[in-house]
Structure formats: C-alpha cells, structure tokens
Biotite code that builds the C-alpha atoms (Angstrom):
import biotite.structure as struc

atoms = struc.array([
    struc.Atom([0.000, 0.000, 0.000], chain_id="A", res_id=1, res_name="UNK", atom_name="CA", element="C"),
    struc.Atom([2.806, 2.418, 0.864], chain_id="A", res_id=2, res_name="UNK", atom_name="CA", element="C"),
    struc.Atom([4.569, 1.647, -2.424], chain_id="A", res_id=3, res_name="UNK", atom_name="CA", element="C"),
    struc.Atom([1.445, 2.558, -4.401], chain_id="A", res_id=4, res_name="UNK", atom_name="CA", element="C"),
    struc.Atom([1.070, 5.841, -2.515], chain_id="A", res_id=5, res_name="UNK", atom_name="CA", element="C"),
    struc.Atom([4.735, 6.658, -3.103], chain_id="A", res_id=6, res_name="UNK", atom_name="CA", element="C"),
    struc.Atom([4.514, 5.869, -6.825], chain_id="A", res_id=7, res_name="UNK", atom_name="CA", element="C"),
    struc.Atom([1.385, 8.011, -7.142], chain_id="A", res_id=8, res_name="UNK", atom_name="CA", element="C"),
    struc.Atom([3.087, 10.917, -5.365], chain_id="A", res_id=9, res_name="UNK", atom_name="CA", element="C"),
    struc.Atom([6.140, 10.638, -7.637], chain_id="A", res_id=10, res_name="UNK", atom_name="CA", element="C"),
    struc.Atom([3.976, 10.491, -10.746], chain_id="A", res_id=11, res_name="UNK", atom_name="CA", element="C"),
    struc.Atom([2.099, 13.632, -9.735], chain_id="A", res_id=12, res_name="UNK", atom_name="CA", element="C"),
    struc.Atom([5.321, 15.455, -8.899], chain_id="A", res_id=13, res_name="UNK", atom_name="CA", element="C"),
    struc.Atom([6.937, 14.534, -12.202], chain_id="A", res_id=14, res_name="UNK", atom_name="CA", element="C"),
    struc.Atom([3.914, 15.680, -14.233], chain_id="A", res_id=15, res_name="UNK", atom_name="CA", element="C"),
    struc.Atom([4.062, 19.068, -12.530], chain_id="A", res_id=16, res_name="UNK", atom_name="CA", element="C"),
    struc.Atom([7.779, 19.302, -13.337], chain_id="A", res_id=17, res_name="UNK", atom_name="CA", element="C"),
    struc.Atom([7.030, 18.754, -17.041], chain_id="A", res_id=18, res_name="UNK", atom_name="CA", element="C"),
    struc.Atom([5.008, 21.956, -17.333], chain_id="A", res_id=19, res_name="UNK", atom_name="CA", element="C"),
    struc.Atom([6.580, 24.481, -19.698], chain_id="A", res_id=20, res_name="UNK", atom_name="CA", element="C"),
    struc.Atom([7.768, 27.743, -18.159], chain_id="A", res_id=21, res_name="UNK", atom_name="CA", element="C"),
    struc.Atom([9.733, 30.801, -19.256], chain_id="A", res_id=22, res_name="UNK", atom_name="CA", element="C"),
    struc.Atom([11.383, 33.329, -16.944], chain_id="A", res_id=23, res_name="UNK", atom_name="CA", element="C"),
    struc.Atom([11.045, 37.030, -17.699], chain_id="A", res_id=24, res_name="UNK", atom_name="CA", element="C"),
    struc.Atom([13.189, 38.769, -15.116], chain_id="A", res_id=25, res_name="UNK", atom_name="CA", element="C"),
    struc.Atom([11.625, 37.819, -11.802], chain_id="A", res_id=26, res_name="UNK", atom_name="CA", element="C"),
    struc.Atom([8.283, 36.861, -13.403], chain_id="A", res_id=27, res_name="UNK", atom_name="CA", element="C"),
    struc.Atom([7.253, 33.509, -14.831], chain_id="A", res_id=28, res_name="UNK", atom_name="CA", element="C"),
    struc.Atom([5.076, 32.516, -17.792], chain_id="A", res_id=29, res_name="UNK", atom_name="CA", element="C"),
    struc.Atom([3.720, 28.960, -17.586], chain_id="A", res_id=30, res_name="UNK", atom_name="CA", element="C"),
    struc.Atom([1.345, 26.647, -19.428], chain_id="A", res_id=31, res_name="UNK", atom_name="CA", element="C"),
    struc.Atom([-2.210, 27.753, -18.767], chain_id="A", res_id=32, res_name="UNK", atom_name="CA", element="C"),
    struc.Atom([-1.387, 31.457, -18.389], chain_id="A", res_id=33, res_name="UNK", atom_name="CA", element="C"),
    struc.Atom([-3.325, 33.905, -20.523], chain_id="A", res_id=34, res_name="UNK", atom_name="CA", element="C"),
    struc.Atom([-1.976, 35.424, -23.717], chain_id="A", res_id=35, res_name="UNK", atom_name="CA", element="C"),
    struc.Atom([-2.360, 38.828, -22.077], chain_id="A", res_id=36, res_name="UNK", atom_name="CA", element="C"),
    struc.Atom([0.321, 37.930, -19.544], chain_id="A", res_id=37, res_name="UNK", atom_name="CA", element="C"),
    struc.Atom([2.721, 37.033, -22.367], chain_id="A", res_id=38, res_name="UNK", atom_name="CA", element="C"),
    struc.Atom([2.083, 40.398, -24.041], chain_id="A", res_id=39, res_name="UNK", atom_name="CA", element="C"),
    struc.Atom([2.341, 42.220, -20.710], chain_id="A", res_id=40, res_name="UNK", atom_name="CA", element="C"),
    struc.Atom([5.770, 40.739, -19.987], chain_id="A", res_id=41, res_name="UNK", atom_name="CA", element="C"),
    struc.Atom([7.270, 40.459, -23.492], chain_id="A", res_id=42, res_name="UNK", atom_name="CA", element="C"),
    struc.Atom([5.297, 42.864, -25.660], chain_id="A", res_id=43, res_name="UNK", atom_name="CA", element="C"),
    struc.Atom([3.907, 42.056, -29.075], chain_id="A", res_id=44, res_name="UNK", atom_name="CA", element="C"),
    struc.Atom([5.350, 38.921, -30.691], chain_id="A", res_id=45, res_name="UNK", atom_name="CA", element="C"),
    struc.Atom([7.981, 39.322, -33.399], chain_id="A", res_id=46, res_name="UNK", atom_name="CA", element="C"),
    struc.Atom([6.171, 36.709, -35.509], chain_id="A", res_id=47, res_name="UNK", atom_name="CA", element="C"),
    struc.Atom([2.658, 35.219, -35.338], chain_id="A", res_id=48, res_name="UNK", atom_name="CA", element="C"),
    struc.Atom([1.979, 31.988, -37.245], chain_id="A", res_id=49, res_name="UNK", atom_name="CA", element="C"),
    struc.Atom([-1.451, 30.350, -37.397], chain_id="A", res_id=50, res_name="UNK", atom_name="CA", element="C"),
    struc.Atom([-1.840, 26.664, -36.538], chain_id="A", res_id=51, res_name="UNK", atom_name="CA", element="C"),
    struc.Atom([-4.334, 24.767, -38.703], chain_id="A", res_id=52, res_name="UNK", atom_name="CA", element="C"),
    struc.Atom([-5.886, 21.352, -38.277], chain_id="A", res_id=53, res_name="UNK", atom_name="CA", element="C"),
    struc.Atom([-6.087, 18.783, -41.081], chain_id="A", res_id=54, res_name="UNK", atom_name="CA", element="C"),
    struc.Atom([-9.239, 20.459, -42.450], chain_id="A", res_id=55, res_name="UNK", atom_name="CA", element="C"),
    struc.Atom([-7.719, 23.932, -42.638], chain_id="A", res_id=56, res_name="UNK", atom_name="CA", element="C"),
    struc.Atom([-9.477, 25.407, -39.614], chain_id="A", res_id=57, res_name="UNK", atom_name="CA", element="C"),
    struc.Atom([-7.299, 27.584, -37.397], chain_id="A", res_id=58, res_name="UNK", atom_name="CA", element="C"),
    struc.Atom([-6.837, 25.929, -34.005], chain_id="A", res_id=59, res_name="UNK", atom_name="CA", element="C"),
    struc.Atom([-4.328, 28.291, -32.432], chain_id="A", res_id=60, res_name="UNK", atom_name="CA", element="C"),
    struc.Atom([-1.262, 30.412, -33.021], chain_id="A", res_id=61, res_name="UNK", atom_name="CA", element="C"),
    struc.Atom([2.469, 30.235, -32.487], chain_id="A", res_id=62, res_name="UNK", atom_name="CA", element="C"),
    struc.Atom([3.896, 33.463, -31.084], chain_id="A", res_id=63, res_name="UNK", atom_name="CA", element="C"),
    struc.Atom([7.635, 33.798, -31.698], chain_id="A", res_id=64, res_name="UNK", atom_name="CA", element="C"),
    struc.Atom([9.940, 36.126, -29.785], chain_id="A", res_id=65, res_name="UNK", atom_name="CA", element="C"),
    struc.Atom([13.628, 36.701, -30.535], chain_id="A", res_id=66, res_name="UNK", atom_name="CA", element="C"),
    struc.Atom([15.257, 37.623, -27.219], chain_id="A", res_id=67, res_name="UNK", atom_name="CA", element="C"),
    struc.Atom([18.905, 37.704, -26.132], chain_id="A", res_id=68, res_name="UNK", atom_name="CA", element="C"),
    struc.Atom([20.096, 35.374, -28.889], chain_id="A", res_id=69, res_name="UNK", atom_name="CA", element="C"),
    struc.Atom([17.297, 32.892, -28.189], chain_id="A", res_id=70, res_name="UNK", atom_name="CA", element="C"),
    struc.Atom([14.083, 32.054, -29.976], chain_id="A", res_id=71, res_name="UNK", atom_name="CA", element="C"),
    struc.Atom([11.081, 31.526, -27.708], chain_id="A", res_id=72, res_name="UNK", atom_name="CA", element="C"),
    struc.Atom([7.870, 30.134, -29.200], chain_id="A", res_id=73, res_name="UNK", atom_name="CA", element="C"),
    struc.Atom([4.571, 30.158, -27.292], chain_id="A", res_id=74, res_name="UNK", atom_name="CA", element="C"),
    struc.Atom([1.710, 28.006, -28.557], chain_id="A", res_id=75, res_name="UNK", atom_name="CA", element="C"),
    struc.Atom([-1.535, 29.905, -27.892], chain_id="A", res_id=76, res_name="UNK", atom_name="CA", element="C"),
    struc.Atom([-4.932, 28.177, -27.880], chain_id="A", res_id=77, res_name="UNK", atom_name="CA", element="C"),
    struc.Atom([-8.027, 29.661, -29.544], chain_id="A", res_id=78, res_name="UNK", atom_name="CA", element="C"),
    struc.Atom([-9.298, 30.712, -26.111], chain_id="A", res_id=79, res_name="UNK", atom_name="CA", element="C"),
    struc.Atom([-6.074, 32.641, -25.402], chain_id="A", res_id=80, res_name="UNK", atom_name="CA", element="C"),
    struc.Atom([-4.163, 30.270, -23.126], chain_id="A", res_id=81, res_name="UNK", atom_name="CA", element="C"),
    struc.Atom([-0.529, 29.208, -23.322], chain_id="A", res_id=82, res_name="UNK", atom_name="CA", element="C"),
    struc.Atom([-0.408, 25.536, -24.343], chain_id="A", res_id=83, res_name="UNK", atom_name="CA", element="C"),
    struc.Atom([3.338, 25.146, -24.729], chain_id="A", res_id=84, res_name="UNK", atom_name="CA", element="C"),
    struc.Atom([6.656, 26.966, -24.634], chain_id="A", res_id=85, res_name="UNK", atom_name="CA", element="C"),
    struc.Atom([9.761, 26.091, -26.645], chain_id="A", res_id=86, res_name="UNK", atom_name="CA", element="C"),
    struc.Atom([13.046, 27.900, -26.106], chain_id="A", res_id=87, res_name="UNK", atom_name="CA", element="C"),
    struc.Atom([16.011, 27.402, -28.430], chain_id="A", res_id=88, res_name="UNK", atom_name="CA", element="C"),
    struc.Atom([19.286, 29.064, -29.335], chain_id="A", res_id=89, res_name="UNK", atom_name="CA", element="C"),
])
C-alpha cells in the first residue's frame, strides 16, 4: 500500500515538473497562463503563425519572440491560453 502511494506521489510530482515555463526577469510565464500575460511581460510577438488542423481550420497560433540570442515560441490556444513553450538558441 505504501509503495502505491509513493509511486502516485512521484507520478504527480513529475507531471508538474514537465510543465513548460519561461522566466522574464523575476516573473514567470507557464502553461495555462493567458496570452495577455505574455504580451504584458514580453510585448507584441515578433512573428505570429497560425496553426491549422487537417481540415484547414485555425486551431491556435504560435507566437515567436527573438530575445537575447534565443528564440522563444509560445503556442496559444483559440481561447487565449498558453499551451506550450519552446526555447532554443
């Protein structure tokens, strides 16, 4: 019984650690935050690319920022929430 509880606790902890985040100074943008928070902290995106499904309907956007030699891409849902963050050099 204790092993099951421990495995469940570890699984929950690891899923929380997998959430995408991006630091902006002392502030943090994370999955689930609103698009307004991204704009508030980073300004308007340098590039906005629509995301389409297999039928051609727009299902979100990719907001790209070029900051400090890095490229940061936020995937924004149709309801204005951050779904993912990718940071690369």
